[in-house]
C-alpha positions in Angstrom: 2.4 46.2 -66.0 4.4 44.6 -63.1 4.0 41.2 -62.6 2.0 41.7 -59.5 -0.7 43.6 -61.0 -0.9 40.8 -63.3 -1.1 38.5 -60.2 -4.0 40.3 -58.9 -6.2 40.3 -62.6 -5.4 37.2 -62.8 -6.6 36.1 -59.1 -9.6 38.1 -59.5 -11.4 35.9 -62.6 -11.7 33.8 -59.5 -13.8 36.0 -57.8 -17.0 34.8 -58.2 -17.7 32.0 -56.3 -19.4 30.2 -59.3 -16.0 30.6 -61.1 -14.3 28.8 -57.8 -16.8 26.2 -58.2 -16.1 24.7 -61.7 -12.2 25.2 -61.8 -11.0 25.0 -58.7 -13.2 23.0 -56.2 -14.6 20.2 -58.4 -11.3 19.7 -60.0 -9.3 19.7 -56.5 -12.4 17.6 -55.6 -12.2 15.1 -57.7 -8.4 14.8 -58.0 -8.7 14.5 -53.8 -11.1 11.6 -55.1 -9.6 9.8 -57.1 -6.1 9.8 -54.6 -7.8 9.0 -51.9 -9.7 6.4 -53.2 -7.6 3.1 -53.6 -6.7 3.6 -49.6 -10.1 3.6 -48.8 -11.2 0.9 -50.4 -8.5 -1.2 -48.9 -9.3 -0.5 -45.2 -12.9 -0.7 -45.9 -11.5 -4.7 -47.9 -9.5 -5.3 -44.7 -12.1 -4.4 -42.5 -14.8 -6.3 -43.9 -15.5 -10.2 -42.8 -15.2 -13.1 -45.0 -19.1 -12.8 -45.1 -19.8 -10.0 -46.2 -16.7 -9.9 -48.7 -18.9 -13.0 -50.8 -21.9 -11.4 -50.4 -23.7 -9.4 -53.8 -26.5 -8.1 -51.8 -23.9 -6.5 -49.5 -22.8 -2.8 -49.9 -19.1 -3.2 -51.2 -18.4 0.4 -49.9 -19.3 0.0 -45.9 -18.4 -2.8 -43.6 -21.4 -3.9 -41.9 -19.3 -5.9 -38.8 -15.9 -4.1 -38.8 -13.8 -7.1 -37.7 -9.6 -7.5 -36.8 -9.4 -11.3 -38.2 -7.7 -10.5 -41.3 -4.9 -8.1 -39.8 -4.9 -11.6 -37.0 -4.2 -13.8 -40.3 -1.4 -11.5 -41.5 0.7 -10.9 -38.3 0.5 -14.1 -36.8 -0.4 -16.4 -39.6 2.0 -15.9 -42.1 5.7 -14.3 -42.5 4.3 -10.4 -42.6 7.0 -9.1 -39.8 9.5 -10.6 -41.4 8.0 -9.2 -44.5 8.1 -5.5 -43.2 11.5 -5.9 -41.7 13.7 -7.0 -44.9 11.5 -4.3 -46.8 12.3 -1.8 -44.5 16.2 -3.0 -43.8 16.4 -3.4 -48.0 15.1 -0.3 -48.6 17.2 1.8 -45.9 20.2 0.3 -46.8 19.6 0.5 -50.4 18.9 4.1 -50.2 21.5 5.3 -48.3 24.1 3.2 -50.6 22.5 5.3 -53.3 22.8 8.4 -51.8 26.8 8.5 -51.3 27.3 7.2 -54.8 25.0 10.4 -56.4 26.5 12.6 -53.7 30.2 12.3 -55.2 28.3 10.9 -58.9 26.8 14.8 -59.0 29.1 16.6 -57.3 32.4 15.6 -59.5 30.0 16.1 -62.6 28.5 19.3 -61.5 31.2 21.0 -59.8 34.6 20.2 -61.2 33.8 20.8 -64.4 36.2 18.4 -66.7 35.9 17.9 -70.1 32.7 15.8 -70.9 30.8 15.9 -67.8 27.7 17.4 -69.9 28.0 14.0 -72.0 28.8 12.2 -68.5 25.4 13.5 -66.6 23.0 12.8 -69.9 24.0 9.3 -69.8 23.6 8.4 -66.8 20.2 9.7 -66.6 19.5 7.9 -69.4 21.0 5.1 -67.7 17.7 5.5 -65.7 15.1 4.6 -68.6 16.8 1.1 -69.0 13.4 -1.0 -68.2 14.6 -3.1 -65.1 12.8 -6.1 -67.6 16.5 -5.9 -69.6 18.3 -5.6 -66.4 17.5 -8.3 -64.6 18.2 -10.6 -67.0 22.2 -10.0 -66.7 22.1 -9.5 -62.9 20.7 -12.5 -62.1 23.7 -14.1 -63.2 25.9 -11.7 -61.6 24.2 -12.5 -59.0 23.9 -16.5 -59.1 28.3 -16.2 -59.7 28.6 -13.8 -56.6 26.2 -16.4 -54.3 24.2 -13.8 -53.3 20.8 -15.2 -54.7 17.7 -15.7 -51.8 19.8 -13.6 -49.6 18.9 -9.7 -49.0 22.4 -8.7 -50.5 21.2 -9.2 -54.0 18.4 -6.7 -53.6 20.5 -4.4 -51.5 23.3 -4.4 -54.5 21.3 -4.4 -57.4 18.7 -1.6 -56.2 20.9 0.8 -56.9 20.9 -0.3 -60.5 18.4 2.1 -61.3 18.5 4.4 -57.6 21.7 5.7 -58.3 21.2 7.5 -62.2 17.8 9.7 -61.0 19.4 10.9 -57.9 22.2 12.0 -59.4 20.6 13.3 -62.1 18.1 15.0 -59.4 21.2 16.0 -57.4 22.9 17.6 -60.1 20.4 20.0 -60.6 20.6 21.1 -57.2 24.1 21.3 -57.4 24.1 23.7 -60.3 21.9 25.9 -58.0 24.8 26.7 -55.0 26.8 29.2 -56.1 30.7 28.7 -57.1 32.0 31.4 -55.3 31.4 29.6 -52.2 33.5 26.7 -53.6 36.3 29.0 -54.5 36.5 31.1 -51.0 37.0 27.5 -49.6 39.8 27.0 -52.1 41.4 29.7 -51.5 41.2 29.0 -47.2 42.6 25.3 -48.0 40.1 23.2 -48.0 40.2 20.5 -49.3 37.2 19.1 -51.5 36.2 16.6 -49.5 35.9 19.2 -46.8 33.6 21.8 -49.1 31.4 18.6 -49.9 30.5 17.7 -46.4 30.9 21.3 -44.8 29.6 23.6 -47.5 28.4 21.8 -50.4 26.0 19.1 -48.8 24.8 21.8 -45.5 22.9 23.7 -48.0 21.2 20.4 -50.2 19.5 19.2 -47.5 16.1 19.5 -49.1 17.6 18.2 -52.4 18.8 15.7 -51.0 16.2 14.3 -48.3 13.9 14.6 -52.2 16.4 11.7 -53.8 16.5 10.1 -50.6 12.2 9.8 -50.6 12.2 8.9 -54.2 15.4 6.2 -53.7 13.5 4.7 -50.8 10.0 5.1 -52.6 10.9 3.0 -55.4 13.5 0.8 -53.4 9.6 0.2 -51.0 7.8 -0.9 -53.9 10.8 -2.4 -56.1 8.6 -6.2 -57.3 10.7 -7.3 -60.3 14.3 -7.6 -59.2 12.4 -8.7 -55.2 10.6 -11.3 -57.3 14.0 -12.7 -59.4 16.6 -12.4 -57.0 14.5 -14.0 -53.8 12.5 -17.6 -53.3 13.1 -18.3 -49.4 9.3 -16.8 -47.6 11.6 -15.5 -45.0 13.6 -13.5 -47.0 10.6 -11.9 -49.2 9.7 -8.3 -49.0 6.3 -6.7 -48.6 5.5 -6.2 -52.7 6.7 -10.1 -53.3 5.0 -11.7 -50.2 1.4 -10.3 -50.3 1.4 -11.1 -54.1 3.0 -14.7 -53.6 2.1 -15.8 -50.1 -1.7 -15.1 -50.0 -2.5 -15.5 -53.3 -3.0 -19.8 -53.8 -4.2 -20.0 -57.4 -7.3 -18.8 -58.3 -7.9 -18.4 -54.1 -7.5 -14.7 -53.6 -8.0 -13.9 -49.4 -8.9 -10.5 -50.1 -9.0 -9.2 -47.3 -5.3 -10.3 -45.7 -3.7 -8.5 -49.0 -6.0 -5.6 -48.3 -4.0 -5.6 -44.8 -0.5 -6.6 -46.1 -1.3 -3.7 -48.9 -1.9 -0.5 -46.6 0.2 -1.3 -43.7 2.9 -1.5 -46.7 1.6 2.1 -47.5 1.3 3.8 -44.6 5.5 4.0 -43.5 5.8 5.7 -47.0 2.9 8.1 -46.6 3.9 9.0 -43.2 7.6 9.8 -44.5 5.6 11.5 -47.1 3.5 13.8 -44.5 7.3 14.4 -42.9 8.7 15.4 -45.4 6.3 17.1 -47.9 8.3 20.4 -47.4 11.5 19.7 -48.4 10.5 17.4 -50.9 9.2 19.6 -52.7 11.4 22.3 -52.3 14.2 19.1 -53.2 12.6 19.1 -57.3 12.1 22.3 -58.0 15.4 23.5 -57.3 16.4 20.6 -59.4 13.9 21.2 -61.7 14.0 24.8 -62.8 17.5 24.4 -62.8 
């Protein structure tokens, strides 16, 4: 029996409407609800006036009198624009630095075929499993000794410690899918390894590069422990740390401004995923299937 016949028989199971409802539509609706409800809650809370937020008789899932006061407070009465710029700058630079190192490491491990390359690749991936709560202690000592404490460069130089290992592992899987014959032909024609990497391997690895870049950018954007440890000045903080430390005063939580900051902070990552989702999925599948 052919594979197409098996697929046809499998899809025939969903021919009836009740089966589609139970096995497809209901699980899909539950998944979409769980995925989107936090964003809905952030949006509702950020547009609610304080009297609705503190009222016990109002509807917690809807806004009666929407207001932009929380966004005004966030953008004009706090350093949120500076936090956003710091987050963008740190995330972009750390992502590019990590991708550069990951490309060179993944190519050397996967394509140069030196003795012990597999063990090196495995050790790099295992390094990713080391939790940041352990690494930040020795990293803090290094940051202090280099005089980088309370600067954006402290974050730019420490974020690659957890970005490079996984990005390298991801690109190793994608580089493995590129035929070796292409490199052998280029070597016969007199191309150097750097020329092969730049003109052959990287153009064929665009989906993998995009998926690794999105992964690195997302981790940098959401990172909290290093940003909390290595930065103390308000004008140098990133969005995750600034929102939590500056909008919570003792036991007073400014929920409207907090949710507005969280909502605005989540939009750039959501936009990036929406534009590159096809490359991201193909890059992940290309790395995993190998």
